[in-house]
C-alpha positions in Angstrom: 0.0 0.0 0.0 1.4 3.4 -1.0 -0.4 5.5 1.7 0.6 8.8 0.2 -1.7 8.1 -2.7 -4.6 8.5 -0.4 -4.1 11.9 1.2 -2.5 15.2 0.5 -0.4 17.6 2.6 -1.5 21.2 2.5 0.0 23.9 4.7 1.1 21.4 7.3 -2.3 19.7 7.4 -3.4 16.5 5.8 -6.6 16.4 3.7 -8.5 13.7 1.8 -10.3 14.1 -1.5 -13.4 12.1 -2.1 -11.6 10.0 -4.7 -8.7 9.2 -2.4 -10.9 8.2 0.5 -13.3 6.2 -1.7 -10.5 4.4 -3.5 -8.8 3.6 -0.2 -12.1 2.1 1.1 -12.6 0.0 -2.0 -9.1 -0.9 -3.2 -7.4 -1.4 0.2 -10.1 -2.3 2.6 -12.6 -3.9 0.3 -15.2 -1.7 1.9 -18.2 -0.9 -0.3 -20.2 1.0 2.3 -22.2 3.6 0.3 -21.1 6.4 2.7 -17.6 6.1 1.1 -18.9 6.6 -2.5 -17.6 9.7 -4.1 -21.1 10.9 -5.0 -22.7 10.1 -1.6 -24.6 12.9 0.1 -23.6 11.4 3.5 -20.0 10.9 2.4 -17.3 10.4 5.0 -13.7 9.4 5.1 -13.1 5.8 6.3 -11.9 5.6 9.9 -9.3 3.1 8.8 -7.7 5.7 6.5 -7.4 8.2 9.3 -5.9 5.5 11.5 -3.4 4.6 8.8 -2.2 8.2 8.4 -2.0 8.6 12.2 0.1 5.4 12.5 2.5 6.6 9.7 2.9 10.0 11.3 3.0 9.2 15.0 4.5 5.7 14.9 3.4 2.3 16.3 3.1 2.1 20.1 2.8 -1.1 22.0 -0.6 -0.2 23.4 -3.0 2.0 21.6 -6.6 2.9 22.2 -8.3 4.9 19.4 -11.7 6.5 19.8 -13.5 8.1 16.8 -15.3 11.3 17.7 -16.8 12.5 14.4 -17.3 11.9 10.7 -14.7 13.5 8.4 -15.7 15.2 5.1 -13.6 15.6 2.1 -11.0 18.5 1.8 -11.0 19.1 5.6 -7.6 20.2 6.9 -6.5 18.1 9.8 -3.5 18.0 12.1 -2.2 15.8 14.9 -1.9 17.4 18.4 0.0 15.8 21.3 -1.3 16.2 24.8 -0.7 14.7 28.2 1.3 11.5 28.5 1.9 11.5 24.8 -1.7 11.0 23.9 -2.8 12.3 20.5 -5.8 13.9 19.0 -6.7 14.7 15.3 -8.4 18.1 15.0 -9.4 20.6 12.4 -8.6 24.4 12.2 -11.4 25.1 14.7 -9.9 22.6 17.1 -12.8 20.2 16.6 -11.7 16.7 17.5 -12.3 13.7 15.2 -10.1 11.0 16.8 -8.2 10.5 20.0 -5.4 8.0 20.7 -4.2 7.0 24.1 -0.9 5.2 23.9 1.8 3.7 26.2 4.8 1.4 26.0 7.5 1.4 23.4 7.0 3.5 20.3 8.7 3.0 16.9 8.5 5.5 14.0 8.9 3.7 10.7 6.5 4.7 7.9 7.2 1.5 5.8 6.4 -0.8 8.8 3.4 1.4 9.8 2.0 1.0 6.2 2.4 -2.8 6.4 0.7 -3.0 9.8 -2.1 -0.7 8.6 -2.6 -2.5 5.3 -2.9 -5.9 6.9 -5.2 -4.6 9.6 -7.4 -2.6 7.1 -7.8 -5.7 4.9 -9.1 -7.6 7.9 -11.2 -4.7 9.0 -12.8 -4.4 5.6 -14.2 -8.0 5.8 -16.9 -6.8 8.2 -19.6 -7.1 5.7 -20.8 -9.5 4.6 -18.4 -12.2 6.0 -18.7 -11.3 9.7 -21.8 -9.0 10.0 -24.3 -11.3 8.3 -23.9 -14.3 10.6 -24.0 -11.9 13.6 -27.2 -10.3 12.4 -28.8 -13.7 11.8 -27.8 -14.9 15.3 -29.1 -11.7 17.0 -32.4 -11.7 15.0 -31.8 -8.1 14.0 -30.4 -6.5 10.8 -29.2 -3.1 9.5 -31.8 -1.1 7.6 -31.3 -2.1 3.9 -32.6 1.3 2.7 -30.2 3.2 5.0 -27.4 0.8 6.0 -25.3 2.7 8.6 -22.4 1.1 10.5 -20.1 3.6 12.3 -16.6 3.0 13.8 -16.6 3.7 17.5 -13.2 2.6 18.9 -10.4 0.1 18.5 -7.6 -1.2 20.8 -4.2 -2.6 19.7 -1.7 -4.2 22.1 1.6 -5.7 20.9 3.8 -8.0 23.0 6.8 -6.4 21.4 7.6 -4.2 18.3 10.2 -6.5 16.8 8.1 -7.6 13.8 8.1 -7.1 10.0 4.6 -7.6 8.6 2.1 -9.3 11.0 -1.1 -10.8 9.6 -4.4 -10.3 11.4 -6.9 -13.0 12.3 -10.4 -12.9 13.8 -10.6 -14.6 17.2 -14.1 -13.7 18.4 -17.1 -11.6 17.3 -20.4 -10.6 18.9 -23.3 -8.3 18.4 -25.1 -6.8 21.4 -28.5 -5.3 20.6 -30.5 -2.8 22.6 -33.7 -1.8 20.9 -32.8 -0.4 17.4 -29.2 0.1 18.3 -26.5 -2.6 18.1 -22.8 -2.8 19.1 -20.5 -5.1 17.1 -17.3 -6.2 18.8 -14.6 -7.9 16.9 -11.6 -9.4 18.7 -8.5 -10.3 16.7 -4.8 -11.2 17.0 -1.7 -10.2 15.2 0.5 -13.1 14.0 4.0 -13.4 12.5 5.7 -16.7 11.6 2.8 -18.6 13.3 3.3 -16.8 16.7 0.8 -14.5 18.3 2.5 -11.1 18.8 -0.5 -9.0 19.7 -4.2 -8.6 20.2 -6.8 -6.1 19.3 -10.5 -5.3 19.5 -12.7 -3.2 17.3 -16.1 -1.8 18.1 -18.8 -0.5 15.7 -22.2 0.9 16.2 -25.3 0.1 14.1 -28.4 2.2 14.3 -31.9 1.9 12.9 -31.9 -1.9 13.3 -35.0 -3.9 12.3 -36.1 -7.5 12.6 -33.9 -9.9 10.6 -35.3 -10.8 7.1 -33.4 -13.4 5.1 -34.5 -12.0 1.7 -33.6 -8.5 2.7 -30.1 -9.5 3.9 -29.6 -11.6 0.7 -30.5 -8.5 -1.2 -27.9 -6.4 0.7 -25.2 -9.0 0.0 -26.2 -9.1 -3.7 -26.0 -5.3 -3.9 -22.6 -5.4 -2.2 -21.3 -7.9 -4.6 -22.8 -6.0 -7.6 -21.3 -2.7 -6.4 -17.9 -4.4 -6.0 -18.0 -6.0 -9.4 -19.1 -2.8 -11.1 -16.3 -0.7 -9.4 -13.5 -3.2 -10.2 -14.6 -3.7 -13.8 -14.5 0.1 -14.4 -10.9 0.4 -13.2 -8.3 0.9 -16.0 -6.4 -2.3 -16.9 
């Protein structure tokens, strides 16, 4: 992954165009959520793209807890601010915060390594739908609204046993969906592996709103639409 293809630096701030953010979602993460379409009225930059840039700029820490505080639009100038205990926040020119990172332990700044870690994590993260979400929805008896499917990143935690690695892969270890009325929280637990050895663990939380009773045909329609959108996008790319 050439991360610099997916953001621009302007006057000391980093910004994302719609095309950059949309192509990151689809080409790197395999995420075809409509809110990442270039023409979407509800367009937002993927949280995983913001995380990837933060990792490249601030380095990899042994323990990181990231909370997402707001949806980012295109061409919004952002910068990273360091606070107490080395904790970080991503803010705009009005000091509005979009992400915070609490970190501890050893830290290593290596953009090549950060890009590898981010890419492997993002590819795993992008498998949320349909591979992980559909079985969870069926088990819970609830589903996202097929007319307005909305799944938002809430937080993620990463913890490495050490930072002496090259390109760790990411594997799912557990998943669950907790439902309260029309709101659901999806928690994915995963591990980082290199050469067959577990070198770290992580957890990702997402929030789903506007849930409704599970309908097999409606979910099958969502999956079919996802596959169709993916096929259409990839077939339109230049050879």
